[in-house]
C-alpha positions as CSV (number, residue, x, y, z in Angstrom):
1,X,0.0,0.0,0.0
2,X,1.5,3.4,-0.9
3,X,2.4,5.5,2.1
4,X,1.5,9.1,2.7
5,X,4.8,10.1,4.3
6,X,8.0,8.5,5.4
7,X,6.8,8.6,9.0
8,X,3.7,6.5,8.2
9,X,5.8,3.8,6.4
10,X,6.5,1.0,8.9
11,X,9.4,-0.2,6.9
12,X,11.5,3.0,6.9
13,X,14.7,3.4,8.8
14,X,13.2,5.7,11.5
15,X,10.4,3.2,12.3
16,X,12.9,0.3,12.4
17,X,15.1,2.2,14.8
18,X,12.1,3.0,17.0
19,X,11.1,-0.7,16.9
20,X,14.6,-1.8,17.8
21,X,14.6,0.6,20.7
22,X,11.3,-0.7,22.0
23,X,12.5,-4.3,21.6
24,X,15.5,-3.4,23.7
25,X,13.4,-1.8,26.4
26,X,11.1,-4.8,26.6
27,X,14.1,-7.1,27.0
28,X,15.4,-5.0,29.9
29,X,11.9,-5.0,31.5
30,X,11.7,-8.8,31.3
31,X,15.1,-9.3,32.9
32,X,14.2,-6.9,35.8
33,X,10.6,-7.8,36.3
34,X,10.4,-11.7,36.5
35,X,11.5,-12.9,39.9
36,X,12.3,-16.6,40.4
37,X,10.5,-18.7,42.9
38,X,11.1,-21.5,45.3
39,X,10.9,-25.1,44.2
40,X,7.5,-25.6,46.0
41,X,5.9,-22.9,43.8
42,X,7.1,-24.3,40.5
43,X,4.7,-26.8,38.9
44,X,4.3,-28.3,35.5
45,X,1.2,-27.1,33.6
46,X,-0.2,-27.3,30.1
47,X,-2.2,-24.1,30.5
48,X,-0.9,-21.0,28.9
49,X,-2.7,-18.8,31.4
50,X,-1.4,-20.5,34.5
51,X,2.3,-19.9,34.3
52,X,5.1,-18.4,32.4
53,X,8.6,-20.0,32.6
54,X,11.6,-18.0,31.6
55,X,15.3,-18.6,31.9
56,X,17.6,-16.0,33.4
57,X,21.0,-15.6,31.6
58,X,23.6,-13.4,33.1
59,X,26.5,-11.6,31.4
60,X,29.5,-13.8,30.9
61,X,27.5,-17.1,31.0
62,X,27.4,-19.5,28.1
63,X,24.3,-20.2,26.1
64,X,23.7,-23.4,28.0
65,X,20.5,-23.7,30.0
66,X,20.8,-21.8,33.3
67,X,19.8,-23.2,36.6
68,X,17.8,-20.1,37.6
69,X,14.3,-19.9,36.3
70,X,11.5,-17.3,36.6
71,X,7.9,-18.1,37.2
72,X,5.0,-15.6,37.0
73,X,1.4,-16.8,37.4
74,X,-1.8,-15.3,38.5
75,X,-1.2,-16.3,42.1
76,X,2.5,-15.6,42.2
77,X,3.8,-13.3,44.9
78,X,6.2,-10.8,43.4
79,X,8.4,-10.8,46.4
80,X,9.6,-14.4,45.9
81,X,13.3,-15.3,46.0
82,X,15.7,-17.1,43.7
83,X,16.3,-20.8,44.0
84,X,17.7,-23.5,41.9
85,X,15.2,-25.2,39.6
86,X,14.7,-28.9,39.8
87,X,12.0,-29.1,37.1
88,X,13.7,-29.5,33.7
89,X,10.4,-30.8,32.3
90,X,8.8,-27.4,32.6
91,X,9.2,-25.5,29.4
92,X,8.2,-22.0,28.2
93,X,6.1,-23.3,25.4
94,X,4.5,-26.6,24.2
95,X,6.7,-27.3,21.2
96,X,7.6,-30.9,22.1
97,X,7.1,-32.6,18.8
98,X,10.1,-33.9,16.9
99,X,11.4,-31.3,14.5
100,X,9.4,-28.5,16.1
101,X,10.9,-25.0,15.5
102,X,8.7,-22.6,17.6
103,X,7.3,-20.9,14.5
104,X,3.8,-20.5,15.9
105,X,4.1,-21.2,19.7
106,X,2.7,-19.3,22.6
107,X,5.9,-17.3,23.0
108,X,5.9,-16.3,19.3
109,X,2.3,-15.3,19.4
110,X,2.9,-13.1,22.6
111,X,5.8,-11.4,20.9
112,X,8.4,-12.8,23.3
113,X,11.5,-15.0,22.9
114,X,11.7,-18.6,23.9
115,X,13.8,-19.2,27.0
116,X,13.5,-22.9,27.8
117,X,12.0,-25.2,25.2
118,X,12.9,-28.5,23.6
119,X,13.6,-27.1,20.1
120,X,16.2,-24.8,21.8
121,X,17.9,-27.7,23.3
122,X,18.1,-29.4,19.9
123,X,19.3,-26.2,18.2
124,X,16.0,-25.9,16.1
125,X,14.3,-23.0,17.9
126,X,13.6,-20.1,15.5
127,X,12.5,-17.8,18.3
128,X,15.7,-17.4,20.2
129,X,17.3,-14.1,21.0
130,X,20.3,-12.8,19.0
131,X,20.8,-10.0,21.5
132,X,23.2,-10.1,24.4
133,X,22.4,-13.1,26.7
134,X,21.4,-10.9,29.7
135,X,18.4,-9.5,27.8
136,X,15.1,-11.4,27.4
137,X,11.8,-10.0,26.1
138,X,9.0,-9.1,28.5
139,X,5.8,-11.0,28.0
140,X,2.3,-9.5,27.8
141,X,0.5,-11.5,30.4
142,X,-2.8,-10.7,32.1
143,X,-2.5,-8.3,35.0
144,X,-5.2,-9.5,37.4
145,X,-3.1,-8.8,40.5
146,X,-3.3,-5.5,42.5
147,X,-1.1,-2.8,41.1
148,X,0.8,-2.5,44.4
149,X,2.7,-5.7,43.6
150,X,3.7,-4.3,40.3
151,X,4.9,-1.0,41.7
152,X,7.1,-2.8,44.2
153,X,9.4,-4.0,41.4
154,X,12.9,-2.6,41.1
155,X,12.8,-0.8,37.8
156,X,16.2,0.1,36.3
157,X,15.7,3.9,35.9
158,X,19.0,4.3,34.2
159,X,17.8,2.2,31.3
160,X,14.2,3.3,30.9
161,X,12.7,6.5,29.7
162,X,10.3,8.4,32.0
163,X,7.3,7.3,30.0
164,X,8.4,3.6,30.0
165,X,8.8,3.8,33.8
166,X,5.3,5.2,34.3
167,X,3.7,2.7,32.0
168,X,5.5,-0.3,33.5
169,X,4.7,0.9,37.0
170,X,1.0,1.2,36.0
171,X,0.5,-1.8,33.8
172,X,3.6,-4.0,34.0
173,X,4.1,-3.3,30.3
174,X,5.3,-0.5,28.1
175,X,3.7,1.2,25.1
176,X,4.3,-0.6,21.8
177,X,4.6,2.7,19.9
178,X,4.6,1.1,16.5
179,X,2.1,0.0,13.9
180,X,2.9,-3.7,14.7
181,X,4.5,-6.4,12.6
182,X,4.9,-6.1,8.9
183,X,2.2,-7.3,6.6
184,X,3.4,-9.3,3.6
185,X,2.7,-12.1,1.2
186,X,-0.7,-13.9,1.5
187,X,-1.0,-13.8,5.3
188,X,-4.2,-12.8,7.0
189,X,-2.7,-9.4,7.8
190,X,-2.0,-8.6,4.1
191,X,-5.4,-9.8,2.9
192,X,-7.0,-7.7,5.6
193,X,-5.1,-4.7,4.4
194,X,-6.4,-5.3,0.9
195,X,-9.9,-5.7,2.2
196,X,-9.6,-2.5,4.2
197,X,-9.1,-0.4,1.0
198,X,-12.4,-1.7,-0.6
199,X,-15.1,0.9,-0.7
200,X,-17.4,-1.0,1.5
201,X,-20.4,-1.4,-0.8
202,X,-22.0,-4.5,0.7
203,X,-25.3,-6.3,0.7
204,X,-27.8,-5.8,3.5
205,X,-27.8,-8.9,5.6
206,X,-30.7,-11.2,4.6
207,X,-32.9,-12.9,7.1
208,X,-33.7,-16.5,7.6
209,X,-31.2,-19.3,7.4
210,X,-28.5,-17.3,5.6
211,X,-28.7,-14.5,8.1
212,X,-28.4,-16.9,11.0
213,X,-25.5,-18.7,9.4
214,X,-23.6,-15.4,8.8
215,X,-24.2,-14.4,12.4
216,X,-23.0,-17.7,13.8
217,X,-19.8,-17.5,11.7
218,X,-19.2,-14.0,13.0
219,X,-19.8,-15.1,16.6
220,X,-17.3,-17.9,16.1
221,X,-14.7,-15.4,14.9
222,X,-15.2,-13.1,17.9
223,X,-15.0,-16.1,20.2
224,X,-11.6,-17.0,18.7
225,X,-10.5,-13.4,19.2
226,X,-11.8,-13.2,22.7
227,X,-9.9,-16.4,23.6
228,X,-6.7,-15.2,22.0
229,X,-6.7,-18.0,19.4
230,X,-6.9,-15.6,16.5
231,X,-5.9,-12.0,15.7
232,X,-8.5,-9.4,14.8
233,X,-7.6,-9.3,11.1
234,X,-9.9,-12.3,10.3
235,X,-13.0,-10.9,12.0
236,X,-12.3,-7.4,10.6
237,X,-12.3,-8.5,7.0
238,X,-15.2,-11.1,7.4
239,X,-18.0,-8.7,6.6
240,X,-16.5,-7.2,3.4
241,X,-15.4,-10.5,2.0
242,X,-18.8,-12.2,2.5
243,X,-21.2,-9.3,1.7
244,X,-19.3,-7.5,-1.1
245,X,-21.8,-6.4,-3.7
246,X,-21.8,-7.9,-7.3
247,X,-23.4,-5.5,-9.7
248,X,-24.8,-8.4,-11.7
249,X,-26.5,-10.1,-8.7
250,X,-29.6,-8.2,-7.4
251,X,-32.4,-10.7,-6.7
252,X,-32.8,-12.0,-3.2
253,X,-32.5,-15.8,-4.0
254,X,-29.4,-15.1,-6.0
255,X,-27.8,-13.0,-3.3
256,X,-28.5,-15.7,-0.7
257,X,-26.9,-18.4,-2.9
258,X,-23.9,-16.1,-3.4
259,X,-23.5,-15.5,0.3
260,X,-23.8,-19.2,1.1
261,X,-21.0,-20.0,-1.4
262,X,-18.7,-17.4,0.1
263,X,-19.3,-18.6,3.6
264,X,-18.3,-22.1,2.6
265,X,-15.1,-20.6,1.1
266,X,-14.5,-18.9,4.4
267,X,-14.8,-22.2,6.3
268,X,-12.3,-23.7,3.8
269,X,-9.9,-20.9,4.5
270,X,-9.9,-19.8,0.9
271,X,-9.2,-16.2,1.8
272,X,-7.1,-15.4,-1.3
273,X,-9.9,-16.4,-3.6
274,X,-12.3,-14.3,-1.5
275,X,-10.2,-11.2,-1.7
276,X,-9.7,-11.5,-5.4
277,X,-13.4,-11.9,-6.0
278,X,-14.2,-8.9,-3.7
279,X,-11.6,-6.7,-5.4
280,X,-13.0,-7.6,-8.9
281,X,-16.6,-6.9,-7.8
282,X,-15.5,-3.6,-6.2
283,X,-13.8,-2.4,-9.4
284,X,-16.9,-3.1,-11.5
285,X,-19.2,-1.0,-9.3
286,X,-19.7,2.6,-10.4
287,X,-17.2,5.1,-8.9
288,X,-19.5,8.1,-9.0
289,X,-23.2,8.7,-8.3
290,X,-25.2,10.4,-11.0
291,X,-27.5,13.3,-10.0
292,X,-30.9,12.1,-8.7
293,X,-34.2,13.2,-10.1
294,X,-37.2,13.9,-7.7
295,X,-38.5,10.3,-7.7
296,X,-35.1,8.9,-6.9
297,X,-34.6,11.4,-4.1
298,X,-37.9,10.5,-2.5
299,X,-37.0,6.8,-2.6
300,X,-33.6,7.5,-1.1
301,X,-35.1,9.6,1.7
302,X,-37.6,6.9,2.5
303,X,-34.9,4.3,2.5
304,X,-32.8,6.2,5.0
305,X,-35.8,6.8,7.3
306,X,-36.7,3.0,7.2
307,X,-33.1,2.2,8.1
308,X,-33.3,4.5,11.1
309,X,-30.8,7.0,9.7
310,X,-33.0,10.0,10.6
311,X,-30.1,12.5,10.9
312,X,-28.7,11.5,7.5
313,X,-32.2,11.6,5.9
314,X,-32.8,15.2,7.2
315,X,-29.4,16.3,5.9
316,X,-30.1,14.7,2.6
317,X,-33.4,16.5,2.4
318,X,-32.1,19.9,3.3
319,X,-29.0,19.6,1.1
320,X,-26.7,20.1,4.1
321,X,-24.2,17.8,2.6
322,X,-23.5,20.4,-0.1
323,X,-22.4,22.9,2.5
324,X,-19.6,21.2,4.5
325,X,-19.8,17.5,4.5
326,X,-16.9,15.1,3.6
327,X,-13.9,16.3,1.7
328,X,-11.9,14.2,-0.7
329,X,-8.1,13.8,-0.2
330,X,-7.2,15.8,-3.3
331,X,-9.6,18.7,-2.6
332,X,-8.2,22.2,-2.0
333,X,-8.0,22.9,1.8
334,X,-6.9,26.5,1.3
335,X,-3.5,28.2,1.9
336,X,-2.1,26.2,-1.0
337,X,-2.6,22.8,0.7
338,X,-4.6,19.8,-0.2
339,X,-6.8,17.9,2.3
340,X,-4.4,15.0,2.5
341,X,-1.6,17.4,3.5
342,X,-3.7,18.9,6.2
343,X,-4.6,15.5,7.6
344,X,-0.9,14.7,7.7
345,X,-0.1,17.8,9.7
346,X,-3.0,17.1,12.1
347,X,-1.5,13.7,13.1
348,X,1.9,14.6,14.6
349,X,4.6,12.3,16.0
350,X,4.4,11.5,19.7
351,X,6.0,14.4,21.6
352,X,8.2,13.9,24.7
353,X,5.8,13.9,27.7
354,X,6.4,16.5,30.3
355,X,6.5,15.1,33.9
356,X,4.1,17.9,35.1
357,X,1.3,16.3,33.0
358,X,1.4,13.1,35.1
359,X,-0.7,13.1,38.3
360,X,1.5,12.4,41.3
361,X,0.5,9.2,43.1
362,X,2.4,7.5,45.8
363,X,0.3,4.3,45.6
364,X,-1.7,3.4,42.6
365,X,-5.3,2.3,43.0
366,X,-5.9,-1.5,42.9
367,X,-6.9,-2.8,39.5
368,X,-10.4,-4.3,39.8
369,X,-11.7,-6.7,37.2
370,X,-15.1,-5.8,35.7
371,X,-17.8,-8.2,34.7
372,X,-19.4,-7.9,31.3
373,X,-22.5,-9.9,30.3
374,X,-24.6,-10.3,27.2
375,X,-27.2,-8.1,28.9
376,X,-24.8,-5.2,28.8
377,X,-24.3,-5.7,25.1
378,X,-28.1,-5.8,24.6
379,X,-28.5,-2.6,26.4
380,X,-25.9,-0.7,24.5
381,X,-27.0,-2.0,21.1
382,X,-29.9,0.4,21.0
383,X,-27.5,3.4,21.2
384,X,-25.3,2.2,18.3
385,X,-25.3,4.6,15.3
386,X,-23.0,5.7,12.6
387,X,-21.3,4.3,9.5
388,X,-19.1,1.3,9.0
389,X,-15.4,1.4,9.7
390,X,-12.9,-0.9,8.1
391,X,-15.1,-4.0,8.5
392,X,-17.9,-2.7,6.2
393,X,-20.7,-3.4,8.7
394,X,-22.5,-0.3,9.8
395,X,-24.7,0.3,12.8
396,X,-28.0,-0.9,11.2
397,X,-26.3,-4.1,10.1
398,X,-25.1,-4.7,13.7
399,X,-28.6,-4.0,15.0
400,X,-29.8,-6.9,12.8
401,X,-26.9,-9.1,13.8
402,X,-27.4,-8.5,17.5
403,X,-31.2,-8.4,17.8
404,X,-32.9,-10.2,14.9
405,X,-31.2,-13.5,14.3
406,X,-32.6,-15.5,17.2
407,X,-30.1,-17.8,19.0
408,X,-27.3,-16.7,16.7
409,X,-27.7,-13.2,18.0
410,X,-27.5,-14.4,21.5
411,X,-24.3,-16.2,20.7
412,X,-22.9,-13.0,19.1
413,X,-23.8,-10.9,22.1
414,X,-22.0,-13.3,24.4
415,X,-18.9,-13.3,22.1
416,X,-18.8,-9.5,22.3
417,X,-19.1,-9.6,26.0
418,X,-16.2,-12.0,26.2
419,X,-14.1,-9.8,24.0
420,X,-14.8,-6.8,26.2
421,X,-13.8,-8.8,29.2
422,X,-10.4,-9.6,27.6
423,X,-9.8,-6.0,26.6
424,X,-10.8,-4.6,30.0
425,X,-9.2,-7.1,32.4
426,X,-6.0,-8.2,30.7
427,X,-3.0,-6.6,28.9
428,X,-3.4,-7.6,25.2
429,X,-0.6,-7.8,22.7
430,X,-1.0,-5.0,20.1
431,X,-0.7,-7.3,17.1
432,X,-3.8,-9.2,18.3
433,X,-6.1,-6.2,18.1
434,X,-4.4,-4.0,15.6
435,X,-7.1,-4.5,13.0
436,X,-9.9,-4.0,15.6
437,X,-8.4,-0.6,16.4
438,X,-7.8,0.5,12.8
439,X,-10.1,3.3,11.5
440,X,-11.3,4.9,8.4
441,X,-10.2,8.5,8.3
442,X,-12.5,11.1,6.8
443,X,-12.1,14.9,6.6
444,X,-15.1,17.0,7.6
445,X,-15.4,20.6,6.3
446,X,-15.8,22.9,9.3
447,X,-16.2,25.9,7.0
448,X,-13.5,27.0,7.4
449,X,-11.0,24.4,8.5
450,X,-10.9,20.6,8.5
451,X,-11.9,18.2,11.3
452,X,-10.4,14.7,11.0
453,X,-12.8,12.0,12.1
454,X,-11.7,8.4,12.6
455,X,-14.6,6.0,12.0
456,X,-13.8,2.9,14.0
457,X,-15.2,-0.6,13.6
458,X,-18.7,-0.8,15.1
459,X,-17.6,-3.7,17.2
460,X,-14.8,-1.7,18.7
461,X,-17.2,1.2,19.4
462,X,-19.7,-1.2,20.9
463,X,-17.0,-2.5,23.4
464,X,-16.1,1.1,24.3
465,X,-19.7,2.0,24.9
466,X,-20.1,-1.0,27.2
467,X,-17.1,0.3,29.2
468,X,-18.8,3.7,29.5
469,X,-22.0,2.1,30.6
470,X,-20.2,0.2,33.3
471,X,-17.5,2.6,34.5
472,X,-18.5,6.0,33.0
473,X,-19.8,7.3,36.4
474,X,-16.2,7.1,37.7
475,X,-15.2,9.9,35.3
476,X,-18.1,12.1,36.3
477,X,-17.2,11.7,40.0
478,X,-13.6,12.7,39.3
479,X,-14.3,15.7,37.0
480,X,-17.4,17.2,38.6
481,X,-17.7,20.8,37.5
482,X,-14.0,21.2,36.7
483,X,-14.4,19.4,33.4
484,X,-18.0,19.1,32.2
485,X,-17.2,16.9,29.1
486,X,-17.4,13.9,31.5
487,X,-21.1,13.6,30.7
488,X,-22.4,15.2,33.9
489,X,-26.1,15.9,33.5
490,X,-27.1,19.4,32.5
491,X,-23.4,20.4,32.7
492,X,-23.4,22.6,29.5
493,X,-26.8,24.2,30.2
494,X,-25.9,25.0,33.8
495,X,-22.6,26.5,32.8
496,X,-24.1,28.7,30.1
497,X,-26.8,30.1,32.5
498,X,-24.3,30.6,35.4
499,X,-21.7,32.5,33.3
500,X,-24.4,34.5,31.5
501,X,-25.9,35.8,34.7
502,X,-22.5,36.5,36.3
503,X,-21.3,38.4,33.2
504,X,-24.5,40.5,33.1
505,X,-23.9,41.5,36.8
506,X,-20.1,42.1,36.7
507,X,-19.4,43.4,33.2
508,X,-20.2,47.0,34.2
509,X,-17.4,46.8,36.8
510,X,-14.6,45.9,34.4
511,X,-15.0,42.2,34.1
512,X,-14.5,40.3,30.9
513,X,-15.1,36.8,29.6
514,X,-12.3,35.1,27.6
515,X,-13.3,32.1,25.5
516,X,-10.2,30.0,24.5
517,X,-9.7,27.3,22.0
518,X,-6.8,25.0,21.5
519,X,-5.0,24.0,18.2
520,X,-5.5,20.5,17.0
521,X,-6.5,19.6,20.6
522,X,-7.5,15.9,20.4
523,X,-4.5,14.9,18.3
524,X,-2.0,16.9,20.3
525,X,-2.8,16.0,23.9
526,X,-0.1,13.9,25.6
527,X,-1.1,10.3,25.1
528,X,1.1,8.8,27.8
529,X,-0.1,11.4,30.3
530,X,-3.7,10.6,29.4
531,X,-3.2,6.9,29.9
532,X,-1.4,7.4,33.3
533,X,-4.1,9.8,34.5
534,X,-6.8,7.2,33.5
535,X,-4.8,4.6,35.6
536,X,-5.3,6.8,38.6
537,X,-8.7,8.5,38.1
538,X,-10.4,5.8,36.0
539,X,-8.7,2.6,37.1
540,X,-11.6,0.2,36.2
541,X,-11.3,1.2,32.5
542,X,-7.5,1.9,32.5
543,X,-6.5,-1.4,31.0
544,X,-9.0,-1.0,28.2
545,X,-7.6,2.5,27.5
546,X,-4.0,1.2,27.6
547,X,-4.9,-1.6,25.1
548,X,-6.7,0.8,22.8
549,X,-3.8,3.3,22.6
550,X,-0.8,1.1,23.2
551,X,0.2,1.1,19.6
552,X,-0.2,3.4,16.6
553,X,-3.7,2.8,15.1
554,X,-3.7,2.6,11.3
555,X,-5.9,5.3,9.6
556,X,-7.1,4.4,6.1
557,X,-7.9,7.7,4.4
558,X,-11.3,7.5,2.7
559,X,-11.0,8.0,-1.1
560,X,-7.3,7.1,-1.1
561,X,-5.0,4.2,-0.8
562,X,-2.8,6.2,1.6
563,X,-2.6,5.6,5.3
564,X,-1.6,7.5,8.4
565,X,-0.7,6.4,11.9
566,X,-2.3,7.9,15.0
567,X,0.8,8.4,17.2
568,X,-0.4,11.1,19.6
569,X,-3.5,12.2,21.4
570,X,-6.9,10.5,21.1
571,X,-8.9,9.8,17.9
572,X,-12.0,11.9,17.4
573,X,-14.7,9.4,16.6
574,X,-13.7,7.0,19.4
575,X,-16.5,6.9,22.1
576,X,-13.8,7.1,24.8
577,X,-12.0,10.1,23.3
578,X,-13.9,12.8,25.1
579,X,-13.6,11.1,28.5
580,X,-9.9,10.3,28.0
581,X,-9.2,13.9,26.9
582,X,-11.1,15.3,29.8
583,X,-9.0,13.4,32.3
584,X,-5.8,14.3,30.4
585,X,-6.4,18.1,30.8
586,X,-8.1,17.8,34.3
587,X,-4.8,18.4,36.1
588,X,-4.3,21.6,34.0
589,X,-7.8,22.9,34.8
590,X,-7.2,22.2,38.5
591,X,-3.8,24.0,38.4
592,X,-5.4,27.1,37.0
593,X,-8.4,27.0,39.3
594,X,-8.4,30.0,41.7
595,X,-11.9,31.1,42.7
596,X,-10.6,34.1,44.7
597,X,-9.3,35.7,41.5
598,X,-11.3,34.3,38.6
599,X,-14.0,31.8,37.6
600,X,-13.2,29.3,34.9
601,X,-15.1,26.7,33.0
602,X,-13.8,23.8,30.8
603,X,-15.5,21.6,28.2
604,X,-12.8,19.4,26.7
605,X,-10.4,21.8,25.0
606,X,-12.8,24.8,25.1
607,X,-12.0,26.8,28.2
608,X,-13.5,30.1,29.5
609,X,-12.5,32.5,32.2
610,X,-14.5,35.3,33.8
611,X,-12.5,37.9,35.7
612,X,-11.3,41.5,35.9
613,X,-9.2,42.4,32.9
614,X,-5.9,42.5,34.7
615,X,-6.5,39.1,36.3
616,X,-7.9,37.8,33.0
617,X,-4.6,38.5,31.3
618,X,-2.8,36.7,34.1
619,X,-4.9,33.7,33.6
620,X,-4.2,33.7,29.9
621,X,-0.5,34.0,30.3
622,X,-0.5,31.1,32.9
623,X,-2.6,29.0,30.4
624,X,-0.1,29.6,27.6
625,X,2.8,28.8,29.9
626,X,1.4,25.6,31.4
627,X,-0.8,24.3,28.6
628,X,1.9,23.0,26.3
629,X,3.2,20.7,29.0
630,X,0.0,18.7,28.7
631,X,-0.2,18.9,24.9
632,X,-2.7,21.8,25.2
633,X,-1.7,24.6,22.8
634,X,-3.9,27.7,23.1
635,X,-4.8,29.3,19.8
636,X,-5.6,33.0,20.4
637,X,-6.6,33.8,16.9
638,X,-9.6,31.4,17.3
639,X,-10.5,32.8,20.7
640,X,-12.9,35.5,21.8
641,X,-12.9,38.3,24.4
642,X,-16.4,39.3,25.5
643,X,-16.5,42.8,27.1
644,X,-19.1,45.4,28.0
645,X,-19.5,48.1,25.2
646,X,-18.2,50.8,27.6
647,X,-14.8,49.0,27.9
648,X,-14.4,47.6,24.4
649,X,-11.9,49.9,22.8
650,X,-9.7,50.6,25.8
651,X,-9.4,47.1,27.2
652,X,-9.1,45.3,23.8
653,X,-6.3,47.6,22.8
654,X,-4.3,46.9,26.0
655,X,-5.1,43.2,25.9
656,X,-3.7,42.8,22.4
657,X,-0.6,45.0,22.6
658,X,0.7,44.5,26.1
659,X,0.0,40.9,26.9
660,X,-1.0,38.8,24.0
661,X,0.8,40.3,21.0
662,X,-2.1,39.3,18.8
663,X,-2.0,40.5,15.2
């Protein structure tokens, strides 16, 4: 796939250096984190979830198996001591067959290196480290133990960056900070990439036996993802490969027969044939839509209403799409730039996090597992809306999948609940969920300006909304009136009335109201600081947030084959974005809070301050000094100063010339 910039190409030298650095950091973490245990605690097990055995190798030692082993399991005490292992039959993976080479073992799937396996003893292991012998990769194991045991580990601060220390202290793992492994050949990952570039013109899911069969297959795929047996590429491309439209097949019986044939091909793992057929059908579909006459417009409006897309129907009827709407990548964005160039500028590299943006915490809150049931999925389904992401299945399709397919729908609801459990209660390897977190990037015309919106997979949005349903109250309790984007009831209305009344009373006495905006706010906020603050203030959802933003999400630009990587901030379009952003800037809002001198109000990146003019200028200077530490960059040219007419000329002139240097 062609790349937009060098930074977005995973195979370039900068990304390789970044990956090598992260690989080295993970090796150091593994060596420092895994303690060894006494003989009584070591036991042989065939379960991947019960234990992890890793061999310690120290500088100067040979490559022969070492006598010291490390064991970490769900019931392991992190303060255990070193002892000599007497269990040579306990291996790090289950590659025991003759001629096995560890090409698809548990260690390989988890992105770690084998440390004590039979192929290694025979010299056949293909998953051994070529790094110095004292370094071993850190595994991504579930963190179901209280965070206190994690924070007690001795972290080598001389080897780790500040952010790596914070992430390891909070979650026992560091940010991946990469797109993930390369996609090549005819692997599932490469076929998924090709499917992601299809335009997403798919059949509506039929009812009856075919609809239930499709739903059951989809439930099977989500069950495999929830149990860590498959990665998310398969389930992400399932909808497009099965439901891709063929312009020559339009009648219902023919469509059902086509879908049954494709589902059988899916069971036979004929993915290459499926992607070739989908690409051929997609090329034959018309690339542009001719202008509708009145009869066609009425039919289209009726279709949108029957599908429950009332907002889209009203916009179509009032021609709102002609003023604003979605911009194409090659459209002129003004100032001599195209839309695709503006999108590139709005997705910067991850900046060095400032320590002041991280909330100080001497003892992290205990990580509490949440319980997700099929009833939670059922309750959230009614609030699903919006278009399809990379998978090609939009919200109306998911309504039918989750509600109207009988027992198959019940199976799918349980599979989604199981997936949400995995994402919220464990630390998940980024490669496992990379496709689930990928998004379709569209550019909305703000008239003027461009707003990038990432349309995520409906299943991913569903999981996020389930987390909000279960844990969203925690954010409201933390933010209260300091950040009303938390979803507090009547927060916006109450703020408007309160500030309007106070301004009316005080504006005669030399008070002004400053309304500030930030530049590219959601894509510039410090991502590591947001994750850390969620760990403290929103601990029940913190592992879900960490998994969602651990790596760089791939953004497929609509109308183009180019891609971008989301490296910083949060993605607008993600249901969690507003809450995560609110917690990210909450320390800044509290630092500026001073009721004796001014009154302030925050809704996400939109801040306002009501005060005497002299104190108002002091608040602004403090905001411009402290804001960039958090990734909040005030944009004075997009801000407003509201004053009484009697003070307009005098105060505005002083404000611009003496303090703000606005032009």
